[in-house]
N, C-alpha and C positions, 0 to 999 in steps of 0.2 A: 380825460376824458370815455363817458362810461358806456355811451350808442358806439358802433361803429360802423364806419362811415365806406362800405367800399365803391371802386374806379378800374376805372381801365376794359372792362367788355367793353365789343366792338363785332364787326364781319367779319370775318376769316373765314376761308378754304378750308375745305376736306382736306385731313394732312396738316394741318399751319395749326402756329400754336400762341397764345395770346395768355398775356398774365394777369393775372387781374390782384389786386390788391386791396388790403382792408383796415384801414386806419384806425387803431385800440390804444389810445392813451394807460400809459404803466404800467409797460411790458419792463419795465427793471427792477422796478421791487411793487412790485406784485404777482400771485399766483394765478394764472387761469390756463382755461383751454379755450382753445376759438377753431372755432367750424365751418367750414364752409359745406352749404347744402346748397340744393340747386330745384328749382322747380319746373318741367315744363306746362306746356298746354297739354291740361287736359289730364295730366295728374302730378298720385303727390308730389311733394316735396319729402327734396331722399337724403341722404349724408355725404357729401363729398369723402373730406379730408377736416382734420380735425390736430394741431401741434399743440402740446402743450408748454409749461416754461422749466418741468422737465426733461426738456428738448424732444419726447415722445410722439410721433407723428404712427397717423393712422389711416385710414384709405378703404375707401370702398374698391371691392372687387370688382367693378364696371371702368373704374381707371385708374388701378392701379398696375405700374410700368407706364404711365404715363404722365400726370401730373407729381406736379413735386410739390409738397406745401416747405415754409420757411418763411424765418424772421431778420427785422431787422431793426431790437430790441430798443435800442437808440434811437431807429428814428418809429417808433414803435408803429411797423407796418405788418403786416402778415401779408405775402404773397399767396399765391395762387399761381404756377407754371402748370399748363397749358398745355400740353403737348399729343403728339398726331389726332388733332381733332376730330371728332366725327359724326353728321350729324344729327344722336341722338344727345347728342350732348349742347342741345341748343338747346335753354333754359333761363332760368334772371337766377343769378346766385347771389346766394344774398350770403354774407357772415352774418355767424355770431358768438357771442364770450358769455362763457361763463365761468369757477372757477377752475375746472378745472376738468380734462376727459381723459380718462382710460380706456379700458372693453367696452365700458356700451358708449361710446362719444358718439352712433347718432341717435341716441335718443334729446328732443325736441326740450325736451323741460328741464334739460340741464345744463339750457344755456335761460340767460334772461333777457338779456341785450341782443337785440337785432338790430343788423343792419334794414336799405330799403330796397337791397340789391342789385346787379347788373345786370344788364343785358350782356348775354351768347351764343351768336346765330351761326353755325356751324353751315354754310350752304355754299355754292358754284352759282 
């Protein structure tokens, strides 16, 4: 499976938690970098987090300490656990796949394959 597919978005209250999932095949036998990006209304798309096949993880400063990225390679799934959610986390969350992610992980050009996005709304 080349194209990632996101799921798990929804409505959550401020301070709550939500886990979004990205199914991306071949995680057990291919090198990868899988990133989460998000886009809020009227704003540019921004990188949220990335994990690569070496187990390295990266986070935007705005989510560090609140979000955790992880994989279940047997299920070909990458998760983004979002805790202590804030209204400013409201966005469409996209999963993106490339050959790797490293220190420049937040550059969109490194990810040829993108999912359609899943809406996360943080509101009371």
